[in-house]
C-alpha positions as CSV (number, residue, x, y, z in Angstrom):
1,X,10.1,4.5,-3.5
2,X,9.6,7.1,-1.2
3,X,10.5,10.1,-1.3
4,X,10.2,13.7,-0.3
5,X,9.3,16.9,-2.5
6,X,9.8,20.0,-0.7
7,X,11.0,23.1,-0.7
8,X,15.0,24.5,-0.5
9,X,13.9,26.7,2.5
10,X,12.0,23.8,4.7
11,X,14.9,21.8,3.6
12,X,17.4,23.7,5.1
13,X,14.8,23.2,8.0
14,X,14.6,20.4,8.2
15,X,18.4,20.2,8.5
16,X,19.5,22.7,11.1
17,X,17.2,22.4,13.8
18,X,16.7,17.6,13.5
19,X,19.1,18.0,16.8
20,X,16.9,21.0,18.6
21,X,13.0,19.2,17.2
22,X,11.6,16.2,17.6
23,X,9.2,16.4,14.0
24,X,11.9,18.6,12.3
25,X,13.8,14.9,13.2
26,X,12.1,12.6,11.9
27,X,11.9,14.3,8.6
28,X,15.6,14.6,8.7
29,X,15.8,10.9,9.2
30,X,13.6,9.9,6.7
31,X,15.7,12.0,3.9
32,X,18.8,9.6,5.5
33,X,17.6,6.6,5.4
34,X,15.6,6.8,2.0
35,X,18.8,9.0,0.7
36,X,16.8,10.5,-1.8
37,X,14.8,14.8,-1.7
38,X,13.3,16.5,-4.1
39,X,13.3,20.6,-3.5
40,X,10.7,22.5,-5.5
41,X,13.4,25.1,-7.4
42,X,14.6,24.6,-10.7
43,X,18.3,24.5,-10.0
44,X,20.1,22.8,-7.4
45,X,22.3,25.9,-4.9
46,X,25.5,24.0,-4.6
47,X,26.6,26.2,-2.1
48,X,24.1,26.0,0.1
49,X,25.7,24.0,3.0
50,X,23.3,21.7,3.7
51,X,22.9,20.5,0.9
52,X,27.0,19.8,-0.2
53,X,25.7,18.4,3.3
54,X,23.0,15.4,2.1
55,X,25.3,15.2,-1.3
56,X,28.5,14.2,1.6
57,X,26.2,11.5,3.0
58,X,25.0,9.9,-0.7
59,X,21.6,11.7,-0.5
60,X,20.8,12.2,-4.0
61,X,18.6,15.9,-4.5
62,X,16.1,16.6,-7.4
63,X,15.3,20.0,-8.4
64,X,11.4,19.9,-9.3
65,X,10.3,23.2,-9.9
66,X,8.8,22.9,-13.2
67,X,6.9,19.6,-12.3
68,X,5.3,21.3,-9.4
69,X,4.0,24.1,-11.7
70,X,2.4,21.5,-13.6
71,X,0.9,19.7,-10.4
72,X,-0.6,22.9,-9.3
73,X,-2.5,22.7,-12.6
74,X,-3.2,19.5,-12.9
75,X,-4.1,17.0,-9.0
76,X,-3.6,13.7,-11.1
77,X,0.0,14.7,-11.3
78,X,0.7,13.3,-8.2
79,X,-0.1,10.0,-9.1
80,X,3.1,9.8,-11.3
81,X,4.7,9.6,-6.9
82,X,1.7,7.6,-5.2
83,X,4.5,7.0,-2.5
84,X,6.2,10.1,-2.1
85,X,5.2,12.8,0.5
86,X,4.9,16.8,-0.3
87,X,5.7,18.9,1.7
88,X,5.5,22.7,-0.3
89,X,4.5,25.5,-0.6
90,X,1.0,25.1,-2.2
91,X,-2.6,26.6,-1.4
92,X,-4.3,24.7,1.3
93,X,-7.0,24.2,-1.1
94,X,-4.2,22.7,-3.4
95,X,-2.9,20.5,-0.2
96,X,-6.3,19.7,1.4
97,X,-7.4,18.7,-2.3
98,X,-4.9,16.1,-3.1
99,X,-4.8,14.3,-0.1
100,X,-8.0,13.9,-0.2
101,X,-8.6,12.7,-3.2
102,X,-5.3,11.2,-4.6
103,X,-4.6,9.3,-1.1
104,X,-1.0,11.4,-1.0
105,X,0.3,12.8,2.1
106,X,0.4,16.5,1.2
107,X,1.3,19.0,4.2
108,X,1.6,22.9,3.3
109,X,4.8,24.7,4.6
110,X,2.7,28.0,5.2
111,X,1.3,26.3,9.1
112,X,4.9,24.3,11.5
113,X,5.4,20.9,9.9
114,X,3.7,18.4,11.4
115,X,4.3,14.5,13.1
116,X,4.9,12.3,10.0
117,X,2.1,10.0,9.8
118,X,3.7,7.4,8.3
119,X,6.2,7.4,11.1
120,X,3.9,6.8,14.1
121,X,4.7,3.8,15.8
122,X,3.1,0.5,14.9
123,X,1.6,-2.4,16.4
124,X,0.4,-6.3,17.2
125,X,-2.4,-8.3,17.9
126,X,-2.1,-12.1,18.9
127,X,-5.1,-13.8,17.6
128,X,-5.1,-15.8,20.7
129,X,-5.4,-13.3,23.0
130,X,-8.9,-13.7,24.7
131,X,-9.3,-9.9,25.4
132,X,-9.3,-8.7,21.8
133,X,-11.8,-9.3,19.3
134,X,-12.3,-11.8,16.8
135,X,-12.4,-9.5,14.1
136,X,-10.3,-7.9,11.7
137,X,-11.9,-4.7,14.2
138,X,-9.1,-6.3,16.9
139,X,-6.4,-4.8,14.2
140,X,-7.2,-2.1,12.0
141,X,-10.3,0.0,14.4
142,X,-9.8,3.4,13.9
143,X,-7.8,3.3,11.5
144,X,-7.5,6.2,8.9
145,X,-5.0,6.8,6.4
146,X,-4.2,8.3,2.8
147,X,-3.9,5.7,-0.4
148,X,-4.2,5.4,-3.5
149,X,-3.8,1.4,-4.2
150,X,-3.9,-1.7,-1.8
151,X,-2.6,-5.2,-2.6
152,X,-3.0,-8.1,-0.4
153,X,-0.6,-10.9,-1.3
154,X,-1.8,-14.4,-0.2
155,X,-1.0,-17.5,-2.4
156,X,-3.8,-19.2,-0.2
157,X,-6.6,-16.9,0.8
158,X,-9.1,-18.2,-1.2
159,X,-8.0,-22.0,0.1
160,X,-9.8,-23.6,2.9
161,X,-8.4,-25.6,5.7
162,X,-10.9,-28.5,7.6
163,X,-13.2,-25.7,9.8
164,X,-12.8,-23.2,6.8
165,X,-15.1,-22.2,3.9
166,X,-14.3,-20.1,0.9
167,X,-16.5,-17.8,2.3
168,X,-14.5,-17.0,5.4
169,X,-11.8,-15.6,2.5
170,X,-15.0,-13.5,1.2
171,X,-15.4,-12.6,5.1
172,X,-12.4,-11.4,6.0
173,X,-11.7,-9.3,2.5
174,X,-15.2,-7.6,3.7
175,X,-13.7,-6.6,7.4
176,X,-10.4,-5.6,6.0
177,X,-11.7,-3.3,2.6
178,X,-14.0,-1.4,5.2
179,X,-11.5,-0.5,7.0
180,X,-9.0,0.3,4.6
181,X,-10.1,1.9,1.6
182,X,-10.0,5.6,1.8
183,X,-14.1,7.4,2.6
184,X,-13.4,9.5,-0.1
185,X,-11.6,9.5,-3.7
186,X,-10.8,11.0,-7.0
187,X,-13.6,8.5,-8.7
188,X,-11.6,5.6,-11.1
189,X,-8.1,6.1,-9.0
190,X,-7.9,3.7,-6.7
191,X,-7.3,-0.3,-7.5
192,X,-7.4,-3.2,-4.9
193,X,-5.4,-6.2,-6.1
194,X,-5.3,-9.3,-4.5
195,X,-2.6,-11.2,-5.9
196,X,-3.5,-15.5,-5.0
197,X,-2.9,-19.0,-6.5
198,X,-5.6,-20.2,-8.0
199,X,-4.5,-23.4,-8.0
200,X,-4.9,-23.6,-4.3
201,X,-8.2,-23.5,-4.2
202,X,-10.1,-27.2,-2.1
203,X,-12.2,-28.2,-5.4
204,X,-13.5,-31.2,-3.1
205,X,-14.7,-29.2,-1.2
206,X,-15.7,-25.6,-2.4
207,X,-18.3,-25.4,-4.7
208,X,-20.2,-23.2,-6.3
209,X,-24.3,-22.7,-5.3
210,X,-25.1,-25.1,-8.0
211,X,-22.1,-27.4,-6.5
212,X,-20.5,-27.0,-10.1
213,X,-16.3,-26.9,-9.1
214,X,-15.3,-22.5,-8.9
215,X,-13.8,-21.1,-11.7
216,X,-11.7,-18.5,-12.0
217,X,-14.9,-16.6,-13.6
218,X,-16.7,-17.6,-10.6
219,X,-14.3,-16.4,-8.3
220,X,-14.2,-13.0,-9.0
221,X,-17.9,-12.2,-9.8
222,X,-18.1,-13.2,-6.4
223,X,-15.9,-11.0,-5.3
224,X,-16.5,-7.8,-7.9
225,X,-20.0,-8.7,-5.3
226,X,-18.8,-7.9,-2.2
227,X,-18.4,-4.0,-3.1
228,X,-22.4,-3.4,-2.5
229,X,-21.1,-5.1,1.6
230,X,-18.5,-2.0,1.3
231,X,-20.1,1.3,1.3
232,X,-17.8,3.7,-0.7
233,X,-19.7,6.7,-2.8
234,X,-16.5,6.3,-5.1
235,X,-15.1,4.0,-8.0
236,X,-12.4,2.1,-7.5
237,X,-11.2,-1.8,-8.9
238,X,-11.3,-4.6,-7.6
239,X,-8.3,-7.3,-9.7
240,X,-7.6,-10.9,-9.2
241,X,-3.7,-11.9,-9.9
242,X,-3.8,-15.4,-10.0
243,X,-0.1,-16.5,-10.3
244,X,1.4,-20.1,-10.1
245,X,4.0,-21.8,-9.6
246,X,5.4,-20.9,-13.0
247,X,5.5,-17.7,-12.9
248,X,9.0,-15.4,-12.4
249,X,9.5,-14.5,-8.3
250,X,6.7,-17.0,-7.4
251,X,8.7,-18.0,-4.3
252,X,8.7,-14.2,-3.4
253,X,4.9,-14.2,-2.9
254,X,5.1,-16.9,0.0
255,X,4.8,-14.2,3.0
256,X,1.3,-13.2,3.2
257,X,1.0,-9.0,3.3
258,X,-1.2,-6.7,3.2
259,X,0.5,-3.0,1.9
260,X,-0.3,0.1,0.6
261,X,1.9,3.4,-0.3
262,X,2.1,3.9,3.1
263,X,1.2,0.7,5.6
264,X,2.3,-2.6,5.7
265,X,0.8,-5.3,7.1
266,X,1.6,-9.0,8.4
267,X,0.1,-11.9,8.8
268,X,1.8,-14.9,10.0
269,X,0.0,-17.3,8.8
270,X,-2.8,-16.0,7.0
271,X,-4.7,-12.8,5.9
272,X,-8.3,-15.4,6.1
273,X,-8.2,-15.3,10.3
274,X,-10.7,-15.0,11.3
275,X,-14.9,-16.5,9.9
276,X,-18.4,-15.1,10.8
277,X,-18.9,-17.3,14.5
278,X,-15.6,-14.3,15.6
279,X,-13.4,-17.3,16.4
280,X,-10.0,-17.0,14.9
281,X,-8.8,-19.6,12.2
282,X,-5.6,-20.2,13.7
283,X,-3.4,-18.4,16.4
284,X,-0.6,-16.2,14.7
285,X,0.5,-12.3,14.9
286,X,-0.7,-9.7,12.9
287,X,1.0,-6.6,12.5
288,X,0.1,-3.1,11.3
289,X,3.7,-1.2,10.6
290,X,3.9,1.9,9.0
291,X,6.5,2.6,5.9
292,X,9.0,4.3,8.9
293,X,7.3,2.6,12.0
294,X,10.6,1.3,12.7
295,X,14.1,1.7,11.4
296,X,14.8,5.3,12.5
297,X,15.3,5.4,15.9
298,X,15.9,1.4,16.5
299,X,18.6,-1.3,14.6
300,X,15.5,-2.6,12.8
301,X,14.9,-3.0,9.4
302,X,12.2,-0.3,7.6
303,X,9.3,-1.4,6.5
304,X,9.2,0.6,3.2
305,X,12.3,-1.4,2.1
306,X,10.0,-4.6,3.4
307,X,7.1,-3.3,0.8
308,X,9.3,-1.3,-2.5
309,X,11.1,-5.4,-2.2
310,X,7.5,-7.3,-2.8
311,X,6.7,-4.5,-5.1
312,X,9.7,-4.9,-7.4
313,X,9.0,-8.9,-6.8
314,X,5.5,-8.3,-8.2
315,X,5.9,-5.8,-11.0
316,X,8.9,-8.4,-12.2
317,X,6.4,-11.1,-12.3
318,X,3.4,-9.0,-14.3
319,X,5.9,-7.5,-16.8
320,X,7.7,-10.9,-17.1
321,X,4.0,-12.7,-18.1
322,X,3.0,-9.5,-20.3
323,X,6.1,-11.3,-22.4
324,X,5.5,-14.8,-22.3
325,X,3.3,-16.6,-25.0
326,X,1.3,-18.3,-23.0
327,X,0.8,-16.8,-19.5
328,X,0.4,-18.0,-16.0
329,X,-1.1,-15.5,-14.6
330,X,-4.8,-14.7,-15.3
331,X,-6.0,-11.8,-14.2
332,X,-9.4,-10.2,-13.0
333,X,-10.8,-6.6,-13.0
334,X,-14.2,-6.1,-11.5
335,X,-15.6,-9.8,-12.5
336,X,-14.4,-9.7,-15.8
337,X,-11.5,-11.8,-17.6
338,X,-8.8,-8.5,-19.2
339,X,-5.4,-9.0,-21.2
340,X,-2.3,-8.3,-18.8
341,X,-1.8,-5.1,-20.7
342,X,-5.2,-4.0,-19.6
343,X,-4.1,-3.7,-15.6
344,X,-3.4,-1.4,-13.9
345,X,-1.7,-0.4,-10.9
346,X,-0.4,3.0,-9.4
347,X,1.8,0.9,-7.3
348,X,3.2,-1.1,-10.1
349,X,3.6,1.5,-12.9
């Protein structure tokens, strides 16, 4: 769940000037939307008038001075709060390092508060639009967003309808990850988790190169080879999480979506949207939303809530399967089968 970490002075500025400053107004609305904020202080000053106002508006306020001091010495602690944003009294080099290497939004109070990119407007495209390129470039071209995890949810990602093959699935994954994976990242931190249902594969149509039926070991190794086609200078994991109808919350994985800590992407019908001939495999809308693209200035639902609900459902699946005598879930990481207990993703921690 999103939470803003900031200083008491900055919190005061945000609240005091929200009515007269557009950027500060956005930060203020984000706090009211999430109903929580953490301040860089040893103890909450209950005499602060704005602390009292926020308290009356049911905003929970946490004092986190000790944790912030530890963060300055051990930057990786920021992954304890992978979906948060930081607006703190930190040296600019530390702030930049946290954002660049750990995929979190971090700003220093030394400068005028910046527009939170995760409150920018979202956009959508219709794959039937003849003026739009028939690839994920049409939706994600030029996108550069800090992120520390990518979760892809599509039970039918590797299934094939008439006119499709499983190779189309790989083509779409390459296009998506080429746009969503950060250009830089602390080594070994980021995990791409793909949640799907192995049983939906069209085994009569799609075969391995030797003509034999596709199995999970082959699929996992084939997916891991995609890294060679995605040029990144750091190590990252690709995890396949195969679920089926026996898993808890299976019904909650019906909607196709991709999300990270600051955005969510939705597909009306399928994430396997295009083929190598740059043809749309179905007519549908693809939508990109930052976590606060909607709901701050209108009556829409806040995308952050949808992301949190999906994370909650997936965490419950993983927890339930870890306790099962015979788990229905199969997990492969970087081409190798692993027990559920070894799987990790900072968004699910």
